[in-house]
N, C-alpha and C positions, 0 to 999 in steps of 0.2 A: 681498572686495576687498583688494588688497595695497597696502601703503604703500611708496612709492619713496623710499628713504633715501640721502641723500648721505653720503660717508665722513667729512665734517668739517662743522664748524659755521660755516664762512666765509660771510659775507654777500656775495652777488655782485650784479652789475648785473642789472636786470630782464630784458633779452633772454636771458640765460643760462637763466632758468627757462622762457621761451617755447621755447627750443631743447630744453630737458630734456623738455618735453611731446612734442615731435616724436621725440626720441630714445627715449622710452618706447614709442612706436608699434613701433619696430623690435625691442625686446627683450622686450616683455610676452608672457606666455602667453595662455591663454584667459580668465583672470580680469581684472576691471577693476583699474585703477591710480589711486591718489590720492596727492597730496602737498601740503604747505603750505610757504609761503615768505614772507619779508619782505625789504624793500628800503629803502635810504636814500630820501629824498624824491624821488618820480618821478611824472610824468604820463604815462599811456599812452593813446593815442588809437586809435580804431577804424580798421579797414582802409579804409573809404570816406570818412573825414573829411579835411577840409582843415585843416592845422595852424594856419594864420593866423587862421582864424575860430573855432577851438575852444579854443585854448590861449593864455593870457596870456604870451606868450614873454618880454617884458621883465621881468615879475615873476618868472618861473621862472629866468631868467638871473641876476637880482640876488640871488636867495635860494638859489642852488645846487640848484635842482630840475631833475633830468634829464627829457628828453622822448624818448619812443620810440613807434613804431607797432607794432601787433600785427596778426596775420592774420585775426583774427575781426572781425565787425561790431560795431555798437553804439556807445556814446558814450564820452566821455573818463572816465578814472578817475585819482584821485589816490591814491598809496600811500605809506606810510612805515613805520617800524619798529613803530608801534603799530597798524598795519593788517595783517591776515593775508590773504594770497592763497591761494585753493584752486585746485587743478588736478585734473581728472578726466578720464581717458582710457579709452575702451571700444571693443570690437570691435562696431561698429554703423554701418550706412549711413544709418539713420534719425535725423538730427540732432535734429528736433523732439521725437521720443519720448525720445531720450537726454537732451535738455535738461529736459524735464518730469520725468523720472525722477530726475535729479540734484537739481533744486530741491526736489522733494518729500522727498528723503532729508535734505537740509540743514534743511528746515522741520521734519521729524520730530525731528531731533536737537536743534534749539533748543526744541521743545515739551517734550522730555524734561527740559529744564532748568527747566521751568515758565514759559517765555516764551510770550506771545501772538503766535506767528509764523505767517505765511502768505506765499504768493507772489501777485504781482499779475497773473499770467497772461501776462506778457511776459518780462521779464528781471530783475525786482527781487524781493528777499525783504524782507518788512516785519516789524517788531516794534512792537506797539501802533500800528499804522497808519503808521509811519514807516520809511523805507528804512534797512536795515542791511547790505544786500548787493546789488551789481549784478553781473550775470553776462553772459557772451557765449559764443559757440561757433563752431566751424568744423569742416570736414570734411577728412580725409585719406583716401585710398583704403582702404576697409574699416574705417575708424575715425572716431570722433567725439571731439572735444576740447571740454570745457567748462571755463572758468576764470572766477573772480570774486573779488570783495573780500569781506571780513568786517570791518566797521568795529568796532574794539575801543575804542580811545581816540585816534583820529586827530586830527591838528592841523587843527581846523576853519578857522583863519584861512588856512592854506595851501590848503586844499581849495576854499574859496570864492573865493579870489583867483587861484589858478593856472589854474582852468578857467573858461571864458567862455561859458556856455550862452546861447542866444538868448532874447530876451524871449518869443518864441512858445512855447518849451519851458516857460518858467517860468509863463506865463499858462495854458497848457493844464493844468497841474497845480493851478491855483487858489492859487498861493502867490507871495510877493514875493521870495523868495530861496531859494537852495539850502539854507541853514542850517535853514530852517523845516520842511523835509521829510525830514531824515535824523536818525538817532539812532546812538548808539554802545553796544556791549554792556556797557561798564563802568558805564553808567547803570542797568543792569537786573540785573547779576550781582555777586556778592561774589568770584568767582574771579579770580585774576591771569591775565595773558595766557598765561603758560606753563601754568598749570593748565587753562585753557580749551583750548589746543592739545593737551594730553594727553588731555583728555576727548573732543575731536573724533576723534582717532586711534583711541581705544579704541572709540568708538561706531560708526565707519564702517569700520574695517579689522580684518582677522583674521590678519595676517601682514605680512611686509615683503620687499622686494627691495632688497638692499644694493648700491649702486653702488661701483665701484672707482675708483682714481685714473686708470686708463686710460679708463674710461667718462667721467669728468670732462673729460679732454683731448678726447675726441671731441665732447662737448657744446660745449666752448669753441670748437672749429672750426666747428660748425654755428651758433654765436652770430654769426659774422662777417656772415652774410647779413641780419641785423637791424640792422646798424651802418652800412650804406652810406647816404649822403645821399639816394640815389635812392629807397631804401625808406622812410626816415624822413620825408622831405619830400614825396615824390611829385612828379608833374609837374603844373604848372598846366594845367587843362583848356583846350583850344581851344574858343572859343565866340564867337558874336555875339548869343546870346540865352540868358537864364537864367530858368528857372521854379523857384519855391520854394514849398513847402507843408509843413505838418505834418499828417499823417494819423493819426488815432487808431488805435492798435493796430499801426501800421507804424513811425512815427517821423518824423524830419525828412528831407526830400529836397530837393536842389538839383540840378536837371538843367541841364547846359550843352549847347547845341545849336550846331553849326556848320552854317549853311544856305547853299545856293546856289539863288536863285530859289525860295525857300520849300520846297526839297527838302533832306532831312536828308542831310548829308555825314559828320557825326561826332556822337557823343553820349557824354556822360560823366554820371555821377551821384555825388554825394557826400552824406553824411548818417550818422545813427546807426542805420539800419535793419539788419536781419539778412538775409544772403544765404544761400540754401539750395542754389543751383546756380551755374552759369557764366553770369552775367548778360550778359557780352559775346557769347558764342556763342549762348545761347538766346533772348536778347531783342534786344540792340542790333544784331547783325548783320542781323536781319530788317528793320530800320528804315532802313538805309542805302539812299538812293536813293528813299525814300518821301516823298511830299508831307506837309507838316505840316498834315494835315487829318484830322478825327476818323474819317470813313468810311474813308479810305485806311489809317490806322493800325489800325483794327479788322480790315480785310481782311488786313494784313500779320501780325497777331497772332492770326488766327482759329484756328490750331491750337496756340497757346501758352497755357498758364495761368500768368500772371505770378506768382500767389501761390505757385507751386511753386518760383520762383526767388528772389523777394523776399518774405519772410514777411508774410502777411496783406494783401498789395497786390493788389487785383483789376485785371483788365484795364481796366475802365472807369475806375477811380481813376487808373491810370497815364495813360490816354489824356486824361482831363480835366486832369491835371497838365501834360502836354506842350502841350495846346492852350489852356491858361490858362482853363479853364471852371470 
């Protein structure tokens, strides 16, 4: 695996590094690519999340914490200069396999340091049973991108106040606060953050791809797509009915339905789930004009496996959510 190295040590805004992941897809060879990055205090929320319900915007604005959306699913993440972000890009169409391979590589690297590390089977990496890394993924044609946090000495006050997880999410984990279920690496290691970064690079990579100033200019141009208000804030879903649930192994889902005489005219879904395909084309398009009735929904989805589009979500779970059963 090759390390993607910038030509300077400038700290850039978070969307630059997301664009850098996409740029890597265009320039990488056959070997996988990896890089690390750090940002000034920032909250990044998932592709399918509604910012007003997931981010404490007044707190972020009053404390100079930036807010951006990413293209991968999953939940909100707080990052600062004492939090290391990992990005991994590979030539693979199998996102789930890639995700598992990546998390296992990171777990193995942490275990080599003597830490009791494991993954939780969804998107977190744990040390001594507490979360130290949250990860997300998305797919570009022929490639998979995985990115995530590595909490080293993060500002816990900002982390707990800038993000507003629902009570359902907290209760499902059997804890009263975010703070009680996370840990930081500096509590377990004597290495400095720079020493840890050097160790990670030596452990996971066997060479580098050095970017040029011209590459940086192209990445900066790609960054613009992440900065539009339409992308950051999204469109408020049209609805006259909302169904909400937290489903184990899937995440939180809030489905917004626009109905006409109990027939579905439009459907949106928000939450911290992971998307494996094109949910609009593969699922939602089949439900337009279908009565909001369990049997009618089953018929409409009879040749679709929803779990292949939304990770771990079965057809029956989705139908039960729509019909409030």
